[in-house]
LONU-836588 format. One record per residue (C-alpha): x, y, z; residue in three letters; residue number from 1. Coordinates in nm, 2 decimals. Example, Ala and Ser with C-alpha at 12.3 -4.5 7.8 and 13.67 -1.06 7.14 Angstrom:
BEGIN
+--------+--------+--------+------+--------+
|     xx |     yy |     zz | logu | vodren |
+--------+--------+--------+------+--------+
|   1.23 |  -0.45 |   0.78 |  ALA |      1 |
|   1.37 |  -0.11 |   0.71 |  SER |      2 |
+--------+--------+--------+------+--------+
//
This chain:
BEGIN
+--------+--------+--------+------+--------+
|     xx |     yy |     zz | logu | vodren |
+--------+--------+--------+------+--------+
|  14.02 |   4.84 | -15.07 |  MET |      1 |
|  14.15 |   5.01 | -14.77 |  ALA |      2 |
|  14.40 |   5.29 | -14.76 |  GLU |      3 |
|  14.58 |   5.55 | -14.50 |  ASN |      4 |
|  14.35 |   5.83 | -14.39 |  SER |      5 |
|  14.53 |   6.15 | -14.33 |  PRO |      6 |
|  14.68 |   6.12 | -13.99 |  ASN |      7 |
|  14.43 |   6.38 | -13.74 |  THR |      8 |
|  14.66 |   6.31 | -13.43 |  GLY |      9 |
|  14.46 |   5.98 | -13.32 |  ALA |     10 |
|  14.65 |   5.64 | -13.26 |  LYS |     11 |
|  14.72 |   5.46 | -13.54 |  LYS |     12 |
|  14.46 |   5.23 | -13.67 |  PRO |     13 |
|  14.47 |   4.84 | -13.62 |  ASP |     14 |
|  14.62 |   4.65 | -13.93 |  TYR |     15 |
|  14.56 |   4.27 | -13.98 |  PHE |     16 |
|  14.81 |   4.18 | -14.24 |  PRO |     17 |
|  14.65 |   3.82 | -14.31 |  ALA |     18 |
|  14.36 |   4.02 | -14.50 |  ILE |     19 |
|  14.58 |   4.11 | -14.76 |  ASP |     20 |
|  14.61 |   3.79 | -14.88 |  GLY |     21 |
|  14.27 |   3.69 | -14.85 |  LEU |     22 |
|  14.16 |   3.98 | -15.07 |  ARG |     23 |
|  14.39 |   3.78 | -15.33 |  LEU |     24 |
|  14.24 |   3.45 | -15.27 |  LEU |     25 |
|  13.89 |   3.66 | -15.30 |  ALA |     26 |
|  14.00 |   3.79 | -15.64 |  SER |     27 |
|  14.13 |   3.52 | -15.80 |  ILE |     28 |
|  13.79 |   3.32 | -15.71 |  ASN |     29 |
|  13.63 |   3.58 | -15.94 |  ILE |     30 |
|  13.83 |   3.63 | -16.22 |  VAL |     31 |
|  13.85 |   3.27 | -16.26 |  MET |     32 |
|  13.49 |   3.27 | -16.22 |  LEU |     33 |
|  13.45 |   3.52 | -16.52 |  HIS |     34 |
|  13.73 |   3.31 | -16.71 |  LEU |     35 |
|  13.47 |   3.02 | -16.68 |  GLY |     36 |
|  13.20 |   3.17 | -16.80 |  SER |     37 |
|  13.40 |   3.28 | -17.13 |  SER |     38 |
|  13.48 |   2.89 | -17.16 |  ASN |     39 |
|  13.82 |   2.95 | -17.09 |  ALA |     40 |
|  13.78 |   2.70 | -16.84 |  LEU |     41 |
|  13.63 |   2.43 | -17.05 |  ALA |     42 |
|  13.92 |   2.19 | -16.99 |  TYR |     43 |
|  13.84 |   2.15 | -16.63 |  MET |     44 |
|  13.48 |   2.05 | -16.66 |  ALA |     45 |
|  13.53 |   1.70 | -16.56 |  ASN |     46 |
|  13.66 |   1.81 | -16.23 |  ASN |     47 |
|  13.35 |   1.81 | -16.05 |  THR |     48 |
|  13.52 |   1.83 | -15.70 |  TRP |     49 |
|  13.61 |   2.18 | -15.81 |  LEU |     50 |
|  13.44 |   2.33 | -16.07 |  MET |     51 |
|  13.17 |   2.47 | -15.82 |  PRO |     52 |
|  13.50 |   2.64 | -15.63 |  VAL |     53 |
|  13.55 |   2.86 | -15.97 |  PHE |     54 |
|  13.13 |   2.84 | -16.07 |  THR |     55 |
|  12.93 |   2.96 | -15.74 |  ALA |     56 |
|  13.22 |   3.11 | -15.66 |  PRO |     57 |
|  13.33 |   2.97 | -15.34 |  ALA |     58 |
|  13.47 |   3.36 | -15.26 |  PHE |     59 |
|  13.23 |   3.58 | -15.37 |  ALA |     60 |
|  13.17 |   3.98 | -15.37 |  ALA |     61 |
|  13.05 |   3.95 | -15.08 |  GLY |     62 |
|  13.34 |   3.89 | -14.88 |  ILE |     63 |
|  13.51 |   4.23 | -15.05 |  PHE |     64 |
|  13.20 |   4.40 | -14.89 |  TYR |     65 |
|  13.26 |   4.22 | -14.53 |  VAL |     66 |
|  13.61 |   4.28 | -14.51 |  PHE |     67 |
|  13.58 |   4.61 | -14.68 |  ALA |     68 |
|  13.36 |   4.73 | -14.39 |  GLY |     69 |
|  13.56 |   4.54 | -14.10 |  PHE |     70 |
|  13.89 |   4.78 | -14.23 |  LEU |     71 |
|  13.72 |   5.14 | -14.26 |  PHE |     72 |
|  13.59 |   5.01 | -13.91 |  ALA |     73 |
|  13.91 |   5.01 | -13.79 |  SER |     74 |
|  14.04 |   5.30 | -13.96 |  LYS |     75 |
|  13.76 |   5.51 | -13.82 |  PHE |     76 |
|  13.72 |   5.36 | -13.47 |  SER |     77 |
|  13.85 |   5.65 | -13.24 |  ASP |     78 |
|  13.54 |   5.86 | -13.17 |  PRO |     79 |
|  13.71 |   6.19 | -13.19 |  GLU |     80 |
|  13.84 |   6.18 | -13.54 |  ARG |     81 |
|  13.64 |   6.40 | -13.78 |  ARG |     82 |
|  13.63 |   6.24 | -14.11 |  ILE |     83 |
|  13.39 |   6.48 | -14.36 |  PRO |     84 |
|  13.22 |   6.28 | -14.59 |  VAL |     85 |
|  13.30 |   6.47 | -14.90 |  ILE |     86 |
|  13.66 |   6.46 | -14.91 |  PRO |     87 |
|  13.67 |   6.10 | -14.80 |  PHE |     88 |
|  13.44 |   6.01 | -15.11 |  MET |     89 |
|  13.66 |   6.19 | -15.36 |  PHE |     90 |
|  13.94 |   6.02 | -15.20 |  ALA |     91 |
|  13.79 |   5.69 | -15.30 |  ARG |     92 |
|  13.65 |   5.77 | -15.66 |  ILE |     93 |
|  14.01 |   5.92 | -15.73 |  ALA |     94 |
|  14.13 |   5.57 | -15.64 |  LYS |     95 |
|  13.90 |   5.34 | -15.75 |  LEU |     96 |
|  13.72 |   5.56 | -16.03 |  TYR |     97 |
|  13.94 |   5.62 | -16.30 |  ARG |     98 |
|  14.05 |   5.31 | -16.38 |  LEU |     99 |
|  13.68 |   5.21 | -16.41 |  HIS |    100 |
|  13.64 |   5.47 | -16.67 |  PHE |    101 |
|  13.94 |   5.38 | -16.87 |  PHE |    102 |
|  13.81 |   5.01 | -16.90 |  MET |    103 |
|  13.47 |   5.11 | -16.97 |  THR |    104 |
|  13.59 |   5.32 | -17.25 |  LEU |    105 |
|  13.83 |   5.03 | -17.37 |  LEU |    106 |
|  13.56 |   4.74 | -17.35 |  MET |    107 |
|  13.30 |   4.97 | -17.57 |  PHE |    108 |
|  13.64 |   5.01 | -17.85 |  VAL |    109 |
|  13.68 |   4.61 | -17.80 |  VAL |    110 |
|  13.29 |   4.52 | -17.81 |  LEU |    111 |
|  13.26 |   4.78 | -18.14 |  VAL |    112 |
|  13.54 |   4.60 | -18.32 |  PHE |    113 |
|  13.41 |   4.27 | -18.23 |  LYS |    114 |
|  13.06 |   4.31 | -18.31 |  PHE |    115 |
|  13.17 |   4.49 | -18.63 |  SER |    116 |
|  13.28 |   4.16 | -18.80 |  GLY |    117 |
|  13.59 |   4.27 | -18.90 |  TYR |    118 |
|  13.86 |   4.02 | -18.83 |  THR |    119 |
|  14.16 |   4.26 | -18.84 |  HIS |    120 |
|  14.26 |   4.61 | -18.77 |  LEU |    121 |
|  14.10 |   4.81 | -18.94 |  PRO |    122 |
|  14.33 |   5.05 | -19.14 |  GLY |    123 |
|  14.27 |   5.46 | -19.13 |  PRO |    124 |
|  13.97 |   5.46 | -19.40 |  GLY |    125 |
|  13.84 |   5.17 | -19.26 |  GLU |    126 |
|  13.77 |   5.31 | -18.89 |  ILE |    127 |
|  13.41 |   5.46 | -18.97 |  VAL |    128 |
|  13.29 |   5.17 | -19.12 |  ASP |    129 |
|  13.39 |   4.95 | -18.87 |  CYS |    130 |
|  13.28 |   5.15 | -18.60 |  ALA |    131 |
|  12.96 |   5.19 | -18.81 |  SER |    132 |
|  12.86 |   4.87 | -18.82 |  ALA |    133 |
|  13.00 |   4.74 | -18.46 |  GLY |    134 |
|  12.73 |   5.02 | -18.29 |  LEU |    135 |
|  12.46 |   4.84 | -18.53 |  ALA |    136 |
|  12.49 |   4.55 | -18.38 |  LYS |    137 |
|  12.53 |   4.65 | -18.03 |  MET |    138 |
|  12.24 |   4.73 | -17.76 |  PHE |    139 |
|  12.19 |   5.07 | -17.69 |  HIS |    140 |
|  12.54 |   5.14 | -17.72 |  PRO |    141 |
|  12.56 |   5.47 | -17.63 |  TRP |    142 |
|  12.33 |   5.45 | -17.31 |  ARG |    143 |
|  12.48 |   5.14 | -17.21 |  SER |    144 |
|  12.80 |   5.35 | -17.22 |  LEU |    145 |
|  12.66 |   5.61 | -17.01 |  LEU |    146 |
|  12.52 |   5.37 | -16.78 |  LEU |    147 |
|  12.81 |   5.24 | -16.66 |  HIS |    148 |
|  13.03 |   5.61 | -16.67 |  LEU |    149 |
|  12.74 |   5.75 | -16.41 |  SER |    150 |
|  12.79 |   5.41 | -16.22 |  LEU |    151 |
|  12.41 |   5.39 | -16.30 |  THR |    152 |
|  12.42 |   5.05 | -16.52 |  TRP |    153 |
|  12.37 |   4.82 | -16.18 |  SER |    154 |
|  12.02 |   5.00 | -16.08 |  ILE |    155 |
|  11.87 |   4.95 | -16.47 |  VAL |    156 |
|  12.10 |   4.69 | -16.58 |  PRO |    157 |
|  11.80 |   4.58 | -16.83 |  ASP |    158 |
|  11.85 |   4.90 | -17.00 |  LEU |    159 |
|  12.18 |   4.85 | -17.15 |  GLY |    160 |
|  12.43 |   4.60 | -17.21 |  MET |    161 |
|  12.70 |   4.49 | -17.04 |  LYS |    162 |
|  13.07 |   4.69 | -17.07 |  LEU |    163 |
|  13.26 |   4.60 | -16.77 |  ASN |    164 |
|  13.05 |   4.39 | -16.56 |  GLU |    165 |
|  13.24 |   4.40 | -16.17 |  PRO |    166 |
|  13.19 |   4.80 | -16.20 |  SER |    167 |
|  12.90 |   4.76 | -16.08 |  TRP |    168 |
|  13.03 |   4.70 | -15.75 |  SER |    169 |
|  13.11 |   5.05 | -15.71 |  LEU |    170 |
|  12.77 |   5.18 | -15.73 |  THR |    171 |
|  12.72 |   4.98 | -15.38 |  SER |    172 |
|  13.06 |   5.07 | -15.25 |  PHE |    173 |
|  13.01 |   5.46 | -15.28 |  PHE |    174 |
|  12.73 |   5.41 | -15.10 |  MET |    175 |
|  12.89 |   5.21 | -14.83 |  CYS |    176 |
|  13.18 |   5.52 | -14.82 |  TYR |    177 |
|  12.92 |   5.76 | -14.80 |  ALA |    178 |
|  12.79 |   5.61 | -14.45 |  ILE |    179 |
|  13.13 |   5.49 | -14.33 |  THR |    180 |
|  13.24 |   5.81 | -14.11 |  PRO |    181 |
|  12.94 |   5.91 | -13.89 |  TRP |    182 |
|  12.85 |   5.55 | -13.89 |  PHE |    183 |
|  13.19 |   5.45 | -13.73 |  SER |    184 |
|  13.14 |   5.71 | -13.49 |  ARG |    185 |
|  12.82 |   5.61 | -13.40 |  TRP |    186 |
|  12.90 |   5.25 | -13.41 |  LEU |    187 |
|  13.13 |   5.35 | -13.15 |  PHE |    188 |
|  12.92 |   5.47 | -12.90 |  ARG |    189 |
|  12.69 |   5.17 | -12.88 |  GLN |    190 |
|  12.71 |   4.94 | -12.60 |  ASN |    191 |
|  12.72 |   4.52 | -12.65 |  ARG |    192 |
|  12.40 |   4.40 | -12.62 |  ARG |    193 |
|  12.33 |   4.65 | -12.93 |  THR |    194 |
|  12.61 |   4.53 | -13.12 |  LEU |    195 |
|  12.48 |   4.17 | -13.08 |  TRP |    196 |
|  12.13 |   4.27 | -13.22 |  ILE |    197 |
|  12.31 |   4.43 | -13.50 |  LEU |    198 |
|  12.55 |   4.11 | -13.55 |  PHE |    199 |
|  12.19 |   3.91 | -13.67 |  PHE |    200 |
|  11.98 |   4.22 | -13.77 |  ALA |    201 |
|  12.20 |   4.31 | -14.10 |  VAL |    202 |
|  12.11 |   3.99 | -14.21 |  PHE |    203 |
|  11.70 |   4.04 | -14.22 |  VAL |    204 |
|  11.75 |   4.25 | -14.53 |  PRO |    205 |
|  11.95 |   3.96 | -14.74 |  GLY |    206 |
|  11.74 |   3.74 | -14.64 |  ILE |    207 |
|  11.40 |   3.90 | -14.73 |  ALA |    208 |
|  11.56 |   3.99 | -15.05 |  TRP |    209 |
|  11.61 |   3.63 | -15.08 |  ALA |    210 |
|  11.26 |   3.54 | -15.02 |  VAL |    211 |
|  11.16 |   3.79 | -15.29 |  PHE |    212 |
|  11.35 |   3.69 | -15.53 |  PHE |    213 |
|  11.23 |   3.30 | -15.48 |  GLY |    214 |
|  10.86 |   3.43 | -15.46 |  LEU |    215 |
|  10.84 |   3.68 | -15.75 |  SER |    216 |
|  10.89 |   3.51 | -16.11 |  GLY |    217 |
|  11.09 |   3.68 | -16.35 |  ASN |    218 |
|  10.91 |   4.01 | -16.28 |  LEU |    219 |
|  10.98 |   4.24 | -16.58 |  TRP |    220 |
|  11.25 |   4.10 | -16.67 |  PHE |    221 |
|  11.31 |   3.88 | -16.98 |  ASP |    222 |
|  11.49 |   3.60 | -16.85 |  SER |    223 |
|  11.57 |   3.43 | -16.49 |  TYR |    224 |
|  11.94 |   3.58 | -16.55 |  ASP |    225 |
|  11.88 |   3.94 | -16.55 |  GLU |    226 |
|  11.65 |   3.91 | -16.29 |  LYS |    227 |
|  11.94 |   3.72 | -16.11 |  TYR |    228 |
|  12.18 |   4.00 | -16.21 |  ARG |    229 |
|  11.98 |   4.28 | -16.11 |  PHE |    230 |
|  11.91 |   4.12 | -15.75 |  PHE |    231 |
|  12.26 |   4.03 | -15.71 |  HIS |    232 |
|  12.42 |   4.38 | -15.77 |  MET |    233 |
|  12.14 |   4.56 | -15.56 |  PHE |    234 |
|  12.31 |   4.81 | -15.40 |  ALA |    235 |
|  12.13 |   4.88 | -15.11 |  PRO |    236 |
|  12.16 |   4.48 | -15.00 |  VAL |    237 |
|  12.52 |   4.46 | -15.05 |  ARG |    238 |
|  12.56 |   4.84 | -14.76 |  VAL |    239 |
|  12.43 |   4.53 | -14.48 |  PHE |    240 |
|  12.70 |   4.32 | -14.57 |  GLU |    241 |
|  12.92 |   4.62 | -14.54 |  TYR |    242 |
|  12.77 |   4.72 | -14.22 |  ILE |    243 |
|  12.84 |   4.32 | -14.11 |  PHE |    244 |
|  13.20 |   4.38 | -14.13 |  GLY |    245 |
|  13.22 |   4.71 | -13.93 |  MET |    246 |
|  12.98 |   4.55 | -13.66 |  VAL |    247 |
|  13.25 |   4.24 | -13.66 |  ILE |    248 |
|  13.49 |   4.43 | -13.57 |  PHE |    249 |
|  13.37 |   4.64 | -13.29 |  ARG |    250 |
|  13.29 |   4.31 | -13.12 |  LEU |    251 |
|  13.62 |   4.22 | -13.19 |  TYR |    252 |
|  13.71 |   4.50 | -13.01 |  LYS |    253 |
|  13.49 |   4.44 | -12.71 |  GLU |    254 |
|  13.70 |   4.12 | -12.70 |  GLY |    255 |
|  13.41 |   3.85 | -12.78 |  PHE |    256 |
|  13.67 |   3.64 | -13.00 |  PHE |    257 |
|  14.00 |   3.66 | -12.78 |  GLU |    258 |
|  13.94 |   3.28 | -12.80 |  PHE |    259 |
|  14.07 |   3.28 | -13.18 |  LEU |    260 |
|  14.41 |   3.40 | -13.05 |  LYS |    261 |
|  14.49 |   3.05 | -12.85 |  LYS |    262 |
|  14.72 |   2.80 | -13.03 |  ASP |    263 |
|  14.57 |   2.57 | -13.25 |  TYR |    264 |
|  14.20 |   2.74 | -13.23 |  VAL |    265 |
|  14.19 |   2.96 | -13.49 |  SER |    266 |
|  14.35 |   2.68 | -13.77 |  GLY |    267 |
|  14.06 |   2.43 | -13.66 |  ILE |    268 |
|  13.81 |   2.73 | -13.71 |  VAL |    269 |
|  13.98 |   2.82 | -14.07 |  GLN |    270 |
|  13.92 |   2.45 | -14.15 |  ALA |    271 |
|  13.63 |   2.39 | -14.05 |  LEU |    272 |
|  13.51 |   2.74 | -14.22 |  LEU |    273 |
|  13.63 |   2.67 | -14.51 |  LEU |    274 |
|  13.45 |   2.31 | -14.53 |  ALA |    275 |
|  13.13 |   2.47 | -14.44 |  ALA |    276 |
|  13.21 |   2.73 | -14.75 |  LEU |    277 |
|  13.28 |   2.41 | -14.99 |  TYR |    278 |
|  12.97 |   2.21 | -14.83 |  GLY |    279 |
|  12.74 |   2.49 | -14.92 |  SER |    280 |
|  12.85 |   2.51 | -15.29 |  LEU |    281 |
|  12.67 |   2.17 | -15.33 |  PHE |    282 |
|  12.37 |   2.29 | -15.14 |  LEU |    283 |
|  12.25 |   2.48 | -15.44 |  MET |    284 |
|  12.04 |   2.30 | -15.66 |  SER |    285 |
|  11.86 |   2.35 | -15.96 |  PRO |    286 |
|  11.58 |   2.17 | -15.82 |  SER |    287 |
|  11.56 |   2.38 | -15.53 |  PHE |    288 |
|  11.33 |   2.71 | -15.49 |  ASN |    289 |
|  11.58 |   3.02 | -15.67 |  PRO |    290 |
|  11.56 |   3.23 | -15.30 |  GLY |    291 |
|  11.72 |   2.93 | -15.11 |  VAL |    292 |
|  11.98 |   2.93 | -15.37 |  ASN |    293 |
|  12.06 |   3.26 | -15.33 |  TYR |    294 |
|  12.01 |   3.24 | -14.97 |  PHE |    295 |
|  12.29 |   3.02 | -14.95 |  ILE |    296 |
|  12.52 |   3.22 | -15.19 |  HIS |    297 |
|  12.46 |   3.53 | -15.03 |  HIS |    298 |
|  12.32 |   3.54 | -14.68 |  SER |    299 |
|  12.51 |   3.20 | -14.52 |  VAL |    300 |
|  12.79 |   3.28 | -14.73 |  ALA |    301 |
|  12.85 |   3.63 | -14.60 |  VAL |    302 |
|  12.81 |   3.52 | -14.23 |  PHE |    303 |
|  13.09 |   3.25 | -14.31 |  ILE |    304 |
|  13.31 |   3.53 | -14.47 |  TYR |    305 |
|  13.24 |   3.73 | -14.17 |  GLY |    306 |
|  13.40 |   3.43 | -13.91 |  LEU |    307 |
|  13.67 |   3.33 | -14.15 |  PHE |    308 |
|  13.77 |   3.76 | -14.13 |  VAL |    309 |
|  13.78 |   3.69 | -13.75 |  LEU |    310 |
|  13.96 |   3.36 | -13.77 |  SER |    311 |
|  14.27 |   3.54 | -13.94 |  LEU |    312 |
|  14.34 |   3.84 | -13.72 |  LEU |    313 |
|  14.56 |   3.66 | -13.49 |  SER |    314 |
|  14.77 |   3.57 | -13.77 |  GLY |    315 |
|  14.76 |   3.18 | -13.64 |  LYS |    316 |
|  14.66 |   2.91 | -13.86 |  GLY |    317 |
|  14.79 |   2.77 | -14.20 |  PHE |    318 |
|  14.56 |   3.01 | -14.41 |  MET |    319 |
|  14.66 |   3.29 | -14.20 |  ALA |    320 |
|  15.02 |   3.20 | -14.21 |  TRP |    321 |
|  15.01 |   3.14 | -14.62 |  PHE |    322 |
|  14.82 |   3.50 | -14.61 |  PHE |    323 |
|  15.08 |   3.67 | -14.43 |  CYS |    324 |
|  15.36 |   3.54 | -14.67 |  ILE |    325 |
|  15.53 |   3.90 | -14.82 |  GLY |    326 |
|  15.42 |   3.82 | -15.18 |  ILE |    327 |
|  15.11 |   3.72 | -15.10 |  VAL |    328 |
|  15.02 |   4.03 | -14.91 |  ARG |    329 |
|  15.20 |   4.24 | -15.18 |  LYS |    330 |
|  15.01 |   4.14 | -15.46 |  VAL |    331 |
|  14.66 |   4.13 | -15.21 |  GLY |    332 |
|  14.75 |   4.46 | -15.16 |  ARG |    333 |
|  14.66 |   4.55 | -15.55 |  ALA |    334 |
|  14.41 |   4.27 | -15.59 |  SER |    335 |
|  14.12 |   4.52 | -15.67 |  PHE |    336 |
|  14.28 |   4.63 | -15.93 |  TYR |    337 |
|  14.23 |   4.27 | -16.14 |  PRO |    338 |
|  13.90 |   4.24 | -16.00 |  TYR |    339 |
|  13.81 |   4.60 | -16.22 |  LEU |    340 |
|  14.03 |   4.51 | -16.55 |  ILE |    341 |
|  13.99 |   4.14 | -16.60 |  HIS |    342 |
|  13.69 |   4.12 | -16.84 |  LEU |    343 |
|  13.77 |   4.36 | -17.09 |  PRO |    344 |
|  14.13 |   4.17 | -17.08 |  LEU |    345 |
|  13.95 |   3.87 | -17.09 |  ILE |    346 |
|  13.79 |   3.98 | -17.43 |  THR |    347 |
|  14.13 |   4.09 | -17.57 |  ILE |    348 |
|  14.31 |   3.79 | -17.49 |  ALA |    349 |
|  14.02 |   3.55 | -17.67 |  TRP |    350 |
|  14.12 |   3.72 | -17.98 |  GLY |    351 |
|  14.47 |   3.71 | -17.94 |  ILE |    352 |
|  14.49 |   3.32 | -17.87 |  CYS |    353 |
|  14.28 |   3.01 | -17.75 |  ASN |    354 |
|  14.25 |   3.08 | -17.35 |  LEU |    355 |
|  14.10 |   2.73 | -17.30 |  ASN |    356 |
|  14.45 |   2.59 | -17.23 |  THR |    357 |
|  14.58 |   2.54 | -16.88 |  PRO |    358 |
|  14.92 |   2.74 | -17.03 |  LYS |    359 |
|  14.71 |   3.04 | -17.14 |  ASN |    360 |
|  14.52 |   3.04 | -16.83 |  THR |    361 |
|  14.82 |   3.05 | -16.63 |  LEU |    362 |
|  14.96 |   3.30 | -16.84 |  LEU |    363 |
|  14.67 |   3.53 | -16.85 |  PHE |    364 |
|  14.64 |   3.51 | -16.45 |  MET |    365 |
|  15.05 |   3.57 | -16.41 |  LEU |    366 |
|  14.94 |   3.89 | -16.67 |  PHE |    367 |
|  14.70 |   4.02 | -16.46 |  VAL |    368 |
|  14.83 |   3.99 | -16.12 |  TYR |    369 |
|  15.19 |   4.16 | -16.20 |  THR |    370 |
|  15.06 |   4.42 | -16.45 |  VAL |    371 |
|  14.82 |   4.52 | -16.10 |  SER |    372 |
|  15.11 |   4.48 | -15.82 |  THR |    373 |
|  15.39 |   4.67 | -16.04 |  LEU |    374 |
|  15.10 |   4.98 | -16.05 |  TYR |    375 |
|  15.01 |   4.92 | -15.68 |  MET |    376 |
|  15.43 |   4.93 | -15.63 |  GLU |    377 |
|  15.44 |   5.24 | -15.84 |  PHE |    378 |
|  15.21 |   5.42 | -15.66 |  LYS |    379 |
|  15.37 |   5.33 | -15.34 |  VAL |    380 |
|  15.69 |   5.44 | -15.43 |  TRP |    381 |
|  15.54 |   5.77 | -15.62 |  ASN |    382 |
|  15.38 |   5.87 | -15.27 |  LYS |    383 |
|  15.64 |   5.84 | -15.07 |  LYS |    384 |
|  15.94 |   6.04 | -15.31 |  ARG |    385 |
|  15.64 |   6.28 | -15.31 |  LYS |    386 |
|  15.65 |   6.31 | -14.91 |  LYS |    387 |
|  16.04 |   6.28 | -14.90 |  ARG |    388 |
|  16.05 |   6.58 | -15.16 |  LEU |    389 |
|  15.78 |   6.78 | -14.93 |  GLU |    390 |
|  16.00 |   6.72 | -14.61 |  GLN |    391 |
|  16.29 |   6.81 | -14.80 |  ALA |    392 |
|  16.11 |   7.18 | -14.90 |  ARG |    393 |
+--------+--------+--------+------+--------+
//
């Protein structure tokens, strides 16, 4: 999620290679979730020990906020740095919004064709009829498109149809980016006591949100699923998950987690946290109050994510070793692109083949992550090329 900021003469920010691999794991988990929701993993339905990992999912969107907050806090940890909010925001928008824009338009076109009833690509004389038929069967298509392109769909999801659902995270991420420069500097000035208070206090909004979710019925939504989607995507609560990542970076820099650098300790902690995360998936049950399930899937999971990030920083332990493998890190650095593009591609893939086979699932995943990694590598190469040209002048 993070990228290098211009060098302002400050010391080079910390870098934690294992987090690149963690990005990949989280991204794959969410892509598999949406493959499952499209019935592409029906052949795995009998694997009751494995399916909760995908359907819960184990590594949900909250982990992106935690390690994004951690990484940006590490980059802006020097109190002497002055990172203007507006240029920083435009840099993030340039990196992420363009892809969201094009994938939303692509999904819109694909859905128009899907709803039109056409089973073949329309010829030049059929395009208008195809578009009219498809738009007539969609739920407020133009309003839906406007909501997605303006990043407001996640605020009022019941007012429009879902075009590219993962794009909801951009709304809350841009809110997080807006507070990053000044909050990083403020956080740097806080003492250890304040940091520990924040470590626990950032969970209060999420817990209150879970309680409200569990006690409020369906509110104005037509179904439980619509209500859950709104609560899940609510941007202000996600900001506190991001702040949690920033806080654990400051505590890490204060030396509170030095014990994780000892031999075998990180590996043991990683194993225990993975076991706890896996076990939490089976605590969610339809018989529980929805607020309890929400709390387990969000607040509990986010707390485990934060500790898991800390356990990887030393580069020790079996998971950190795997995440630090070169190819894993390379694909991991590009893993936010699959997050933004996979839903339109799943829809297109279903029109081409039957995704509900192990072979086609594997081919789809290889295609998505190969294209994303090649695109990321091209951007890195192009950036270096431009820098060499500037230096040669």
